[in-house]
C-alpha positions as CSV (number, residue, x, y, z in Angstrom):
1,M,28.7,-15.2,66.0
2,V,32.1,-14.1,65.0
3,W,33.0,-14.5,61.1
4,F,36.6,-14.6,60.6
5,R,37.7,-13.6,57.1
6,N,41.2,-11.8,56.4
7,D,41.4,-11.4,60.0
8,L,42.8,-14.5,61.5
9,R,44.3,-13.6,64.7
10,L,43.5,-13.1,68.3
11,H,45.6,-10.0,69.0
12,D,44.3,-6.4,68.1
13,N,41.1,-7.8,67.0
14,E,38.1,-5.1,68.2
15,M,35.6,-7.3,66.7
16,L,36.4,-10.2,68.5
17,V,37.0,-8.0,71.8
18,E,33.6,-6.4,71.6
19,A,32.0,-9.7,70.6
20,I,33.2,-11.1,73.8
21,A,32.4,-8.0,75.8
22,K,28.7,-7.9,74.5
23,S,27.5,-11.4,74.4
24,D,27.3,-14.4,76.9
25,S,29.2,-16.8,74.6
26,I,30.4,-16.6,70.8
27,L,30.3,-18.9,67.7
28,P,33.6,-18.3,65.9
29,V,33.3,-19.4,62.3
30,Y,35.4,-19.5,59.2
31,F,34.0,-20.5,55.7
32,F,36.5,-22.1,52.8
33,D,34.1,-20.2,50.2
34,P,34.6,-22.6,46.9
35,R,34.5,-19.0,44.9
36,H,38.0,-18.6,46.2
37,F,39.5,-21.9,44.5
38,E,37.5,-22.2,41.3
39,E,39.3,-22.0,37.9
40,T,39.4,-18.7,36.2
41,T,40.7,-20.4,33.1
42,G,41.4,-23.9,31.8
43,Y,44.9,-23.8,33.7
44,Q,44.6,-21.1,36.5
45,N,42.7,-21.0,39.8
46,K,41.8,-17.8,41.6
47,S,44.0,-18.7,44.6
48,G,47.2,-21.0,43.7
49,L,48.7,-23.6,45.9
50,I,50.9,-21.8,47.9
51,R,48.6,-19.1,49.0
52,T,46.0,-21.6,49.9
53,Q,48.5,-23.8,52.0
54,F,49.3,-20.5,53.8
55,L,45.5,-20.0,54.3
56,I,45.1,-23.3,55.7
57,E,48.0,-23.2,57.9
58,S,46.5,-19.9,59.3
59,V,43.1,-21.5,60.3
60,H,44.6,-24.4,61.6
61,A,46.6,-22.1,63.9
62,L,43.3,-19.9,64.7
63,R,41.6,-22.9,65.8
64,K,44.6,-24.1,68.0
65,S,44.5,-20.8,69.5
66,F,40.5,-21.1,70.4
67,E,41.3,-24.7,71.6
68,T,44.0,-23.3,74.1
69,L,41.0,-21.2,75.6
70,N,38.7,-24.4,75.8
71,G,37.1,-23.6,72.6
72,N,36.7,-24.2,68.9
73,L,36.5,-22.7,65.3
74,L,33.4,-23.8,63.4
75,V,35.1,-24.5,59.9
76,M,32.3,-25.1,56.9
77,Q,33.0,-25.3,53.2
78,G,30.7,-23.3,51.3
79,R,29.4,-19.9,50.5
80,P,28.8,-17.9,53.7
81,E,25.3,-16.5,52.7
82,D,24.1,-20.2,52.2
83,H,25.3,-21.1,55.5
84,I,24.9,-18.2,58.1
85,P,21.3,-17.7,58.2
86,A,20.7,-21.2,59.3
87,L,23.5,-21.2,61.9
88,V,22.1,-17.9,63.2
89,E,18.7,-19.9,64.0
90,Q,20.6,-23.1,65.1
91,H,22.4,-21.3,67.7
92,D,19.9,-18.7,68.5
93,I,22.5,-15.7,67.3
94,A,21.7,-12.2,68.4
95,E,24.2,-10.5,66.0
96,V,26.9,-11.2,63.4
97,Y,30.2,-9.7,63.4
98,H,32.6,-9.4,60.7
99,H,35.4,-7.3,58.9
100,R,34.5,-4.9,56.1
101,E,36.5,-5.7,52.8
102,V,36.8,-3.5,49.7
103,A,37.2,-5.8,46.8
104,P,33.9,-6.0,44.9
105,A,33.4,-9.3,45.1
106,D,34.0,-9.4,49.1
107,T,31.6,-6.6,49.5
108,E,28.8,-8.5,47.5
109,V,29.3,-11.5,49.6
110,S,28.9,-8.9,52.9
111,A,25.9,-7.6,51.1
112,N,24.5,-11.0,50.2
113,V,24.6,-12.2,54.0
114,E,23.5,-8.9,55.3
115,D,20.3,-9.0,52.8
116,R,19.5,-12.5,54.3
117,L,20.2,-11.9,57.9
118,W,17.9,-8.9,57.3
119,K,15.0,-11.1,56.7
120,L,15.9,-12.8,60.0
121,K,15.8,-9.4,61.9
122,I,19.4,-10.1,62.9
123,N,22.0,-7.2,62.4
124,L,25.2,-7.8,60.6
125,K,27.8,-5.4,62.5
126,H,30.8,-4.2,60.2
127,F,34.2,-3.6,61.8
128,I,37.2,-2.2,59.8
129,G,40.3,-3.9,61.1
130,H,42.8,-4.4,58.3
131,T,44.3,-0.7,58.1
132,L,46.8,1.3,60.2
133,Y,44.6,4.3,60.6
134,N,40.9,3.7,61.7
135,K,38.7,5.9,59.4
136,E,37.4,7.9,62.0
137,D,40.8,9.0,63.2
138,L,41.5,10.3,59.7
139,P,41.8,14.1,59.0
140,F,39.2,14.0,56.5
141,P,36.1,12.0,55.5
142,I,36.5,9.1,53.2
143,K,35.1,11.1,50.2
144,D,37.8,13.7,50.9
145,I,41.0,11.4,51.2
146,P,43.6,12.9,49.0
147,D,43.9,10.8,45.8
148,V,47.9,11.7,45.7
149,F,49.7,9.3,48.0
150,T,52.1,12.0,48.9
151,L,49.5,14.3,50.3
152,F,47.8,11.3,51.8
153,K,50.9,10.2,53.6
154,K,51.7,14.1,54.5
155,K,48.4,14.8,56.2
156,T,47.9,11.5,58.0
157,E,51.4,11.4,59.3
158,R,51.2,14.9,60.7
159,D,47.3,15.3,61.9
160,A,46.0,11.4,62.4
161,I,46.7,9.1,65.1
162,I,47.6,5.4,65.3
163,K,45.7,3.9,68.3
164,A,47.1,1.2,70.5
165,C,46.6,-2.6,70.0
166,F,43.6,-4.3,71.3
167,L,45.2,-7.0,73.6
168,A,44.5,-10.7,72.9
169,P,41.8,-12.3,75.0
170,K,42.6,-14.4,78.0
171,E,39.2,-16.1,78.3
172,I,36.2,-16.7,75.9
173,A,33.0,-18.2,76.4
174,F,32.1,-20.2,73.5
175,A,29.0,-21.3,72.4
176,E,28.0,-25.4,72.6
177,N,28.4,-27.0,69.2
178,D,28.6,-30.8,68.2
179,D,30.4,-30.7,65.0
180,W,33.2,-27.8,64.6
181,G,33.9,-29.1,60.8
182,M,37.1,-30.3,59.4
183,I,39.7,-28.0,57.9
184,P,40.2,-29.0,54.3
185,E,43.5,-30.2,52.4
186,L,44.9,-29.1,49.3
187,A,43.7,-32.1,47.3
188,T,40.0,-31.4,49.0
189,L,39.9,-27.6,47.8
190,Y,41.4,-28.8,44.3
191,P,40.0,-32.0,43.5
192,D,41.0,-32.0,39.4
193,N,44.6,-30.8,39.9
194,L,47.6,-32.6,40.6
195,I,48.8,-31.6,43.9
196,H,52.6,-31.5,44.3
197,A,54.3,-30.5,47.7
198,V,54.2,-26.7,48.4
199,D,58.2,-25.6,48.9
200,T,58.2,-22.3,50.8
201,D,59.8,-20.8,53.9
202,L,56.7,-18.7,54.6
203,H,54.0,-20.6,57.0
204,G,50.7,-19.5,58.2
205,G,49.3,-18.5,61.4
206,E,49.2,-15.7,64.3
207,Q,52.4,-17.2,66.3
208,A,54.4,-17.9,63.1
209,G,53.9,-14.3,62.0
210,L,54.2,-12.6,65.4
211,Q,57.8,-14.6,65.6
212,H,58.8,-13.5,62.0
213,L,58.2,-10.0,63.1
214,D,60.2,-10.4,66.4
215,A,62.9,-12.4,64.4
216,I,63.3,-9.7,61.8
217,L,63.8,-6.6,64.6
218,A,66.1,-8.5,67.0
219,P,69.3,-7.1,67.1
220,G,71.8,-8.4,64.5
221,S,69.0,-9.2,61.9
222,D,69.5,-8.3,58.5
223,I,67.0,-5.3,59.1
224,Y,70.0,-3.3,60.2
225,L,71.9,-3.5,57.2
226,K,73.3,-0.1,55.6
227,G,73.8,1.1,52.5
228,I,71.5,-1.2,50.2
229,K,70.9,0.3,46.9
230,S,67.2,0.2,45.6
231,T,68.2,-1.3,42.3
232,D,70.1,-4.3,44.2
233,K,67.9,-7.7,44.1
234,S,69.4,-8.2,47.5
235,M,67.8,-5.1,49.1
236,Y,66.2,-6.0,52.4
237,V,62.6,-7.5,52.2
238,S,61.0,-7.9,55.5
239,K,58.3,-10.4,53.8
240,L,55.6,-9.4,56.8
241,S,53.1,-9.0,53.9
242,P,51.8,-12.8,53.7
243,W,50.5,-12.4,57.5
244,L,49.1,-9.1,56.7
245,A,47.3,-10.3,53.9
246,V,45.2,-12.8,55.8
247,G,45.2,-10.8,59.2
248,C,47.4,-13.0,61.3
249,L,49.5,-9.9,61.8
250,S,47.6,-6.5,62.4
251,P,49.4,-3.7,60.6
252,R,49.1,-1.6,64.2
253,Q,51.0,-4.6,65.8
254,V,53.7,-4.2,63.2
255,Y,53.7,-0.3,63.5
256,W,54.1,-0.3,67.3
257,C,56.8,-3.0,67.1
258,V,58.8,-1.3,64.6
259,K,58.5,2.1,66.8
260,A,59.6,0.1,69.8
261,A,62.9,-1.4,67.9
262,E,63.6,2.1,66.8
263,D,63.2,3.3,70.5
264,R,66.0,0.8,71.1
265,N,68.0,0.7,68.5
266,G,67.9,4.2,66.6
267,S,66.0,5.0,63.4
268,N,66.8,2.9,60.3
269,A,66.0,3.2,56.9
270,N,64.6,-0.5,56.6
271,F,62.2,0.6,59.4
272,N,61.0,3.6,57.4
273,Q,60.4,1.0,54.6
274,I,58.3,-1.2,56.3
275,L,56.1,1.8,57.9
276,L,56.0,3.1,54.0
277,G,54.4,-0.2,52.9
278,L,51.7,-0.1,55.7
279,L,50.9,3.4,54.6
280,W,50.5,2.0,50.9
281,R,48.4,-0.7,52.2
282,D,46.0,1.9,53.8
283,Y,46.2,4.2,50.7
284,Y,45.0,1.5,48.3
285,R,42.3,0.2,50.6
286,F,41.1,3.8,51.2
287,M,40.9,4.7,47.6
288,F,38.7,1.4,47.0
289,K,36.7,2.4,49.7
290,K,36.4,5.9,48.0
291,H,36.2,5.4,44.4
292,G,35.3,1.8,44.1
293,I,36.6,0.2,40.9
294,A,36.7,3.8,39.1
295,F,40.1,4.3,41.2
296,I,41.9,2.4,38.4
297,K,39.4,3.3,35.5
298,T,41.8,5.4,33.7
299,A,43.9,2.2,33.6
300,L,41.2,-0.1,32.4
301,D,40.3,2.4,29.8
302,Q,43.7,2.0,28.1
303,L,42.8,-1.3,27.5
304,E,40.8,-0.3,24.1
305,E,43.8,1.4,23.2
306,L,45.9,-1.8,22.7
307,A,46.6,-3.2,19.3
308,V,45.8,-7.1,18.9
309,L,48.7,-9.2,19.0
310,A,48.7,-12.4,16.9
311,D,51.0,-14.1,19.4
312,E,49.7,-12.4,22.5
313,E,49.1,-16.0,24.5
314,L,52.2,-17.0,23.5
315,L,54.1,-13.8,24.7
316,L,51.8,-13.7,28.1
317,N,52.8,-17.4,28.6
318,Q,56.4,-16.6,28.2
319,W,56.1,-13.7,30.6
320,K,54.4,-16.3,33.1
321,D,57.1,-18.9,32.7
322,G,60.1,-16.6,32.8
323,T,61.2,-17.6,29.5
324,T,60.9,-13.7,27.9
325,G,64.5,-13.7,27.3
326,N,65.1,-10.5,29.5
327,S,67.1,-12.2,32.4
328,I,66.1,-10.2,35.3
329,V,62.1,-10.6,34.4
330,D,62.7,-14.1,33.8
331,N,64.7,-14.7,37.3
332,F,61.6,-12.8,39.0
333,M,59.1,-14.7,37.3
334,R,60.7,-18.0,38.3
335,E,61.0,-17.1,41.8
336,L,57.3,-16.2,41.9
337,N,56.1,-19.3,40.4
338,A,58.5,-21.4,43.0
339,S,58.0,-19.3,46.1
340,G,54.6,-17.4,45.7
341,F,56.8,-14.2,46.5
342,I,59.1,-11.2,44.9
343,S,60.0,-8.0,46.2
344,Y,58.2,-5.2,45.5
345,Q,60.7,-3.7,43.4
346,G,60.5,-7.4,41.4
347,R,56.7,-6.6,41.0
348,M,57.2,-3.2,39.7
349,L,59.8,-4.4,37.2
350,V,57.8,-7.4,35.7
351,A,54.6,-5.4,35.5
352,T,56.3,-2.4,33.7
353,F,58.0,-5.2,31.4
354,L,54.4,-6.6,30.6
355,I,52.7,-3.4,30.2
356,H,55.3,-1.2,28.7
357,I,57.5,-3.3,26.9
358,M,55.5,-6.3,25.7
359,K,52.4,-4.2,25.4
360,L,50.1,-6.7,26.5
361,D,46.8,-6.5,28.9
362,W,47.8,-5.6,32.3
363,T,44.6,-7.0,33.7
364,K,45.9,-10.6,33.0
365,G,49.0,-9.9,34.9
366,A,47.2,-8.7,37.7
367,V,45.0,-11.9,37.7
368,Y,48.1,-14.1,37.4
369,F,49.3,-12.4,40.5
370,E,46.1,-13.1,42.2
371,E,46.6,-16.6,41.6
372,K,50.4,-17.0,42.3
373,L,50.8,-14.4,45.2
374,I,51.1,-15.9,48.6
375,D,50.6,-12.6,49.9
376,Y,47.6,-11.2,47.5
377,A,45.6,-8.5,48.7
378,P,42.7,-7.1,46.3
379,A,43.5,-3.4,46.9
380,S,47.4,-3.5,46.9
381,N,47.5,-5.8,43.9
382,W,44.9,-3.9,41.5
383,G,46.1,-0.8,42.6
384,N,49.8,-1.2,41.9
385,W,49.2,-2.8,38.6
386,G,46.6,0.2,37.6
387,R,49.1,2.7,38.9
388,I,52.1,1.3,36.7
389,A,49.7,1.1,33.8
390,E,48.8,4.8,34.1
391,S,52.3,5.7,34.6
392,G,52.9,5.4,30.8
393,K,49.9,7.5,30.0
394,D,50.5,10.3,32.2
395,P,54.0,10.6,33.4
396,K,53.8,13.9,35.2
397,S,50.8,12.6,37.6
398,K,52.1,12.7,41.0
399,N,51.0,9.4,41.9
400,T,53.0,7.7,38.7
401,L,56.1,5.8,38.7
402,D,59.3,6.6,36.5
403,V,58.3,4.1,33.7
404,E,61.1,5.7,31.2
405,K,63.8,5.0,34.1
406,T,62.5,1.5,34.8
407,I,62.2,0.7,31.1
408,K,65.9,1.8,30.6
409,F,67.1,-0.4,33.2
410,L,65.1,-3.6,32.2
411,N,66.8,-3.0,28.6
412,S,70.2,-3.0,30.2
413,F,69.7,-6.6,30.5
414,D,70.5,-8.5,27.5
415,L,67.7,-10.3,25.5
416,V,68.2,-14.0,24.6
417,N,67.4,-14.4,20.9
C-alpha cells in the first residue's frame, strides 16, 4: 500500500518508486481526514475553502495520472488509522509505505497507524521526501543541526549534496479493486457552511505545478526583472509554494530546474530567492524534527506576559478582516482572504503588526493563517510566526528579524481614525 499524504505527484517520489520495485502490485490510497476540515471555532475551519479546493484538484490530478497508467487511486473519507488495517487484510498487503511528517498532529496519525499495523505484524515504512536535502546527506545528525539558520545554510551548502530526482514511473502494476471511491466536493466536506465560488488563479495538480515552474523560468518571464526593491509590494514572487505544500512539486525538481535555468541564462537574484526559500522550508522541518514543539517554546512562553485586553476579540477581527486602519496591513489581509496567498514580505508585515503593534496572541494569527493560506505548511507557518514573536524579545538573536525597522515601516502608513 502506498499511502499518499502531502506527496501528490509521480515525479521524484522515492516512496512510490521503491513500492513499485519491491512488490507485485501496489494499492495507492488517499484519505480525506475529517480532522483537517473540522471547525476550530464557531466561524473558522482548520482548512479553508481555497486550500481545500486546491487539495481536491491535486487529488483529482493524481488519480488522472494513475488512470493514464491503467490504474487508479483509492480515495476514502475517514481517519487513516480506522481504515488502513482493514484494507491491509482485505488486499493482503505485505507492507505500507508513507512519507513522515513533522507536525505533532500528523506524527500522531502515523503513530496510530503504526500501532494498529503492528498488531497485524505489518510494517509501516517511513520515507522523507519533503525536503531539498535528505537527512542522511546532511553533514550532521539531526540532533546536531545548527539552530541558527545562517549556520545551517552555510554548512549544508558547503558540505551537503542535493541528489538527482527520481524519474516518474512509466509502468505500474495496480492491485485489483472494485470500488475506488469518489473524490468529495467542497459541499461534502463542509456540509454546514455556505459554499461560495473559489476565485483563484492557482490550481492544484502535478502537471499544473510543473507547468507553472516551466512558465516562471521561461525566457521573458518576470523572474528576469532586475532591480526590484525588497520593500516594494510588486517585488517578484514565484508562487511555487502551494504545489510544494501538498507535494505536487518536489523541492529537488524546483532546485534542479532553477539551476538549469541559471546555466542557460546566467545567475539571477530572483533565482537565489527561490533557492533560499527552499532552504528555509528545510530548516523549519528539520528544526521541528529536532526539537518538536519546543522549537517555538520561547515564543509560546511570551504569551504569559501579554496584558489582557478588553477589546481583544474586536482587534483580532479587525486584523482578520483588514480593517485595522493601517493601509498596508489591511491590503495584505484582504488579499489573503480573497486569494489565499500573500508574499513572504506581506506575511512578515501583518504578523509583526499583530504581535508587536496590536500586542495580540500570535498563535491566533498562526491559526488564522492555517485556515486561509493556500500553501499552508505547519513547520514553515509556525516556525515563521514563532520567529517573528521571538524577535521582539531578543533582537540580538541571529535568527530574529529587525522588528524595529519593520515597525517603523508599518508606522509610516497613516492610520485611519
